[in-house]
C-alpha positions in Angstrom: 5.7 -7.5 7.1 5.3 -10.7 8.7 4.6 -12.5 5.2 7.6 -10.8 4.2 9.6 -12.2 7.2 7.8 -16.0 6.7 8.9 -15.9 3.1 12.5 -14.4 4.4 13.0 -17.3 6.6 11.2 -20.1 4.4 14.5 -19.2 1.6 16.5 -19.7 4.1 15.8 -23.0 5.3 15.2 -23.9 1.6 18.9 -22.5 1.0 20.3 -24.5 3.7 18.8 -27.8 3.1 20.1 -26.9 -0.7 23.5 -26.7 0.8 23.3 -29.6 2.6 22.3 -31.6 -0.2 25.0 -30.3 -2.6 27.6 -32.1 -0.1 25.6 -35.0 0.5 26.0 -35.5 -3.7 29.6 -34.6 -3.7 30.5 -37.1 -1.0 27.9 -39.9 -2.0 30.1 -39.7 -5.5 33.0 -40.9 -3.5 31.1 -43.7 -1.7 28.9 -44.6 -4.5 26.0 -44.9 -2.4 22.3 -43.4 -3.0 20.7 -40.8 -1.7 17.4 -38.5 -0.7 16.9 -35.4 0.9 13.8 -33.7 2.5 11.5 -31.2 0.8 10.4 -28.3 3.0 7.9 -27.6 1.1 -8.0 -0.5 12.4 -10.6 1.1 13.1 -11.4 3.5 16.1 -14.5 5.9 14.8 -13.7 9.0 15.7 -16.7 11.3 17.1 -17.9 13.9 15.2 -18.0 17.6 16.5 -21.7 18.7 16.1 -20.9 22.4 16.2 -23.4 25.2 14.9 -21.9 27.7 13.3 -23.5 30.8 11.9 -25.3 29.9 8.5 -24.0 32.6 5.9 -24.2 31.6 2.3 -27.2 30.6 0.7 -25.8 27.9 -1.2 -26.5 23.9 0.1 -23.9 21.8 0.7 -22.9 18.1 0.7 -21.3 16.0 3.0 -19.4 12.5 3.1 -16.4 11.2 4.8 -15.0 9.4 8.1 -12.3 7.9 9.3 -9.5 8.2 12.4 -6.4 9.2 13.3 -5.6 6.3 15.4 -2.1 4.7 14.0 -2.8 1.6 12.5 -1.0 -1.8 12.9 1.6 -2.6 10.4 1.0 -6.3 10.4 -2.1 -8.1 9.3 -5.2 -8.4 11.7 -6.1 -12.0 10.9 -4.3 -14.5 13.6 -2.8 -17.2 11.6 -3.4 -20.8 12.7 -0.2 -22.8 13.0 -0.1 -26.5 12.1 2.1 -29.0 12.9 5.1 -29.6 11.0 5.0 -32.6 9.3 8.3 -35.0 8.6 8.7 -36.3 5.3 10.0 -39.8 5.0 13.4 -40.6 4.5 14.1 -43.2 1.5 15.7 -46.3 3.0 19.2 -47.2 1.0 21.7 -49.7 2.0 24.2 -48.0 5.0 26.7 -51.1 4.6 29.9 -50.3 2.5 30.2 -52.4 -0.4 33.4 -54.0 -0.5 36.0 -53.9 -3.0 37.2 -57.3 -4.4 41.0 -57.7 -4.4 41.9 -57.5 -7.9 43.4 -60.2 -10.2 47.2 -60.6 -10.3 48.0 -61.9 -13.8 51.4 -63.1 -14.5 53.1 -63.4 -17.5 56.4 -64.7 -18.8 57.6 -61.4 -20.1 55.9 -59.2 -17.5 55.9 -60.3 -13.3 54.0 -57.1 -12.2 50.9 -57.0 -9.8 48.5 -54.2 -10.4 45.7 -53.6 -8.0 42.5 -52.2 -9.9 41.0 -49.1 -8.0 43.2 -47.9 -6.0 44.4 -45.4 -8.6 40.8 -44.7 -9.8 39.9 -44.1 -5.5 42.6 -41.6 -5.5 41.2 -39.7 -8.8 37.5 -39.7 -7.6 38.1 -38.3 -3.8 39.9 -35.2 -5.9 37.3 -34.7 -8.2 34.8 -34.8 -5.2 36.8 -32.5 -3.5 37.2 -30.0 -6.2 33.2 -30.7 -7.1 32.4 -29.7 -3.5 34.7 -26.7 -3.7 33.3 -25.7 -6.6 29.5 -26.0 -5.8 29.7 -24.9 -2.1 31.7 -21.6 -3.5 28.8 -21.2 -6.0 25.8 -21.9 -3.3 27.2 -19.2 -0.9 27.3 -16.7 -4.0 23.9 -17.3 -4.9 23.0 -16.7 -0.6 24.8 -13.5 -0.6 23.2 -12.3 -3.6 19.4 -13.2 -2.7 20.1 -12.0 1.2 21.5 -8.7 -0.3 18.4 -8.2 -2.1 15.9 -9.5 0.6 17.5 -7.2 3.0 17.1 -4.2 0.6 13.6 -4.6 -0.3 13.4 -5.1 3.6 15.0 -1.7 4.3 12.3 0.0 2.2 9.4 -1.8 3.8 10.6 -1.0 7.0 11.1 3.0 5.5 7.9 2.9 4.5 6.0 1.6 7.5 8.1 4.0 9.7 6.8 6.9 7.5 2.9 5.3 8.3 3.4 4.5 11.9 5.4 7.4 13.3 3.9 10.7 15.2 3.8 12.7 11.9 0.9 13.0 9.7 -0.3 15.5 6.7 -3.6 17.3 6.9 -4.7 18.5 3.2 -6.7 20.3 1.6 -8.4 20.5 -2.0 -10.8 22.8 -3.1 -11.9 23.1 -6.8 -14.0 25.2 -8.2 -16.2 24.3 -11.9 -18.5 26.4 -13.7 -22.2 25.6 -13.1 -22.4 24.3 -16.2 -20.8 20.9 -15.3 -24.1 19.6 -13.7 -23.2 16.3 -13.7 -20.6 16.2 -11.0 -23.2 17.3 -8.5 -25.2 14.7 -9.2 -22.4 12.0 -9.1 -20.9 12.9 -6.3 -24.7 12.7 -4.2 -24.5 9.4 -5.5 -21.3 7.9 -4.9 -22.0 9.4 -1.5 -25.1 7.3 -0.6 -23.9 4.1 -2.3 -20.5 4.0 -0.4 -19.8 2.9 3.4 -18.0 5.6 4.9 -17.5 3.8 8.4 -15.0 1.7 6.4 -11.3 1.7 5.5 -12.1 0.7 2.0 -15.0 2.6 1.7 -13.4 5.9 2.3 -10.1 5.1 -0.2 -13.4 4.3 -2.9 -14.8 7.6 -1.8 -11.3 9.6 -2.5 -10.5 7.8 -5.8 -14.2 8.3 -7.1 -14.4 11.6 -6.2 -11.0 12.6 -7.8 -12.1 10.7 -10.6 -15.3 12.9 -10.7 -13.2 16.2 -11.0 -10.5 14.7 -13.6 -13.5 13.7 -16.0 -14.7 17.3 -15.7 -11.6 19.3 -16.4 -12.9 21.2 -19.0 -14.9 23.5 -16.3 -12.3 24.1 -13.8 -11.9 27.8 -13.4 -10.5 28.2 -9.6 -8.1 26.8 -7.0 -7.2 26.4 -3.5 -4.5 24.1 -2.1 -3.0 23.7 1.3 -1.0 20.6 2.6 0.6 20.7 6.3 2.7 17.9 8.3 2.5 17.9 11.9 2.3 16.0 15.2 -0.5 13.8 15.4 -1.7 15.0 18.5 -3.1 18.1 16.8 -4.0 16.5 13.5 -7.9 15.8 14.8 -8.3 19.5 15.7 -6.5 20.9 12.7 -8.9 18.7 10.6 -12.0 19.9 12.4 -10.7 23.5 12.1 -10.6 23.4 8.0 -14.0 21.0 8.5 -15.8 23.8 10.3 -14.8 26.3 8.6 -16.0 24.9 4.9 -19.4 24.0 6.5 -20.4 27.0 7.4 -20.5 28.1 4.3 -23.4 26.2 3.9 -27.0 27.0 4.5 -27.7 23.7 5.5 -26.2 20.4 4.9 -28.7 18.9 2.6 -26.9 15.2 1.9 -24.4 13.7 5.1 -23.1 10.4 5.2 -20.5 11.1 7.7 -19.1 7.5 9.0 -21.9 5.7 7.6 -24.9 8.2 9.2 -26.6 9.3 6.6 -28.8 12.2 6.7 -30.9 14.3 4.7 -32.4 17.9 5.0 -34.6 20.3 3.1 -32.8 22.7 1.2 -33.8 26.3 1.1 -35.3 27.6 -2.2 -32.6 30.1 -3.8 -33.8 33.1 -5.2 -35.5 32.7 -9.0 -33.1 35.6 -10.0 -30.2 34.1 -8.7 -28.4 32.7 -11.6 -26.0 29.0 -11.1 -22.3 29.9 -11.8 -19.8 27.9 -9.9 -19.8 24.2 -8.1 -17.2 24.4 -5.2 -15.8 20.7 -4.3 -13.5 20.3 -1.7 -11.3 17.5 -0.7 -10.0 17.1 3.2 -7.6 14.5 3.8 -5.8 13.2 6.3 -2.9 11.0 5.9 0.3 9.0 7.2 3.0 11.3 4.9 5.5 12.9 6.7 5.9 15.7 3.9 3.0 17.6 2.5 1.3 16.0 -0.3 1.4 19.0 -2.5 2.3 22.6 -2.8 0.7 25.9 -4.2 -1.5 25.2 -7.2 -1.4 27.7 -10.0 -2.0 25.7 -13.2 -4.5 23.4 -15.0 -1.7 20.9 -15.4 -0.6 20.8 -11.7 -3.6 20.4 -10.1 -4.4 17.3 -12.5 -1.0 15.7 -11.5 -2.3 16.4 -7.8 -5.2 14.7 -8.4 -3.5 11.6 -9.7 -1.1 11.6 -7.4 -4.3 11.5 -4.7 -6.2 8.6 -6.4 -3.1 6.8 -6.5 -2.1 6.9 -2.7 -1.3 3.9 -0.8 -4.1 2.7 1.1 -3.4 2.3 4.2 -1.9 6.0 4.3 -5.3 7.5 4.0 -6.7 8.1 7.7 -9.5 10.7 7.4 -11.0 11.9 4.7 -13.9 14.2 4.0 -15.8 15.9 0.6 -17.8 18.6 0.6 -19.5 20.4 -2.4 -21.8 23.1 -2.8 -24.5 23.5 -4.1 -25.6 20.1 -3.3 -28.4 19.7 -6.2 -28.8 21.2 -9.5 -31.6 23.0 -8.4 -29.6 25.4 -5.8 -27.3 27.8 -7.0 -23.8 29.4 -6.4 -23.5 32.9 -7.8 -20.5 34.5 -8.9 -20.6 37.4 -5.8 -21.4 34.3 -3.4 -18.1 32.8 -4.9 -15.8 35.9 -4.2 -17.4 36.5 -0.9 -17.2 32.9 0.6 -14.1 31.4 -1.2 -12.1 34.6 -1.2 -8.6 32.6 -0.9 -9.6 30.9 -4.3 -6.9 31.8 -7.1 -7.9 31.7 -11.2 -6.4 28.5 -12.8 -4.1 29.3 -15.9 
């Protein structure tokens, strides 16, 4: 926003000096003088709620993410240095007006009229200069009006976007996708992604979200079940609502065998699955806290709707993502999530058509 304001006032200065130049040019046509002119050129770390929940499911789980619901500044965080303004040297010119020599009078036996050269041309020059001034001045004013209408139109849209980000309304969303277990690369890619990204930075969270979405999009052939919810609420209730969703999903793991939350990486040994259990599904959950005033999506029923939602999440504005958590189960290929465990622990998921 500060950059936008600086550009706006810089344009105003250039326009004013352009108008002054036009006036100087027009009046100097009358005085025949030379001329010159001047050129003018956030982040608070949210504390994790370490709540020990009853472990229900047999499958392991992975977790990564972080963020905060603290409001972010709309301006640039880096201070700008103000350098002293240097004045451009004016070019020297002769300030004394030029004198017009009196015209000679020519006498003739037939004509005895005296004619003074220059008086008529001065009148014409004055009229020409006045007309030129009016035309150029009017054109300059029209350009100023057009430019500032465009500027303030863009400014209003930017302010509207900033108001949406900086007000007290946020949106908590959960998107959960169950894929067939044949998509084994999903577990490997999400594990590598969680270990390679710094989840303690805003940039890292945005990268984690986009790369997680890309993993899901690349495995669209294996989508089978989905669960979606997105609700807007006051920012004072956001942390509690986010933690409630997170804990509910984490409680379905036998253990978080891999975790990278706010830059803290932890590994735990997984419980060996029953040899008779056949891996059937992989469940990936995205929980987002964003600065949007309205829900990001409605209930999802088809693969086309799911693809559109994922693409919208991947193209979200960077400064709108306030908090994000990625969960997936099983965490490794060696573990399994059976069909019975899916319908027991993820009862609200619906089948995609």
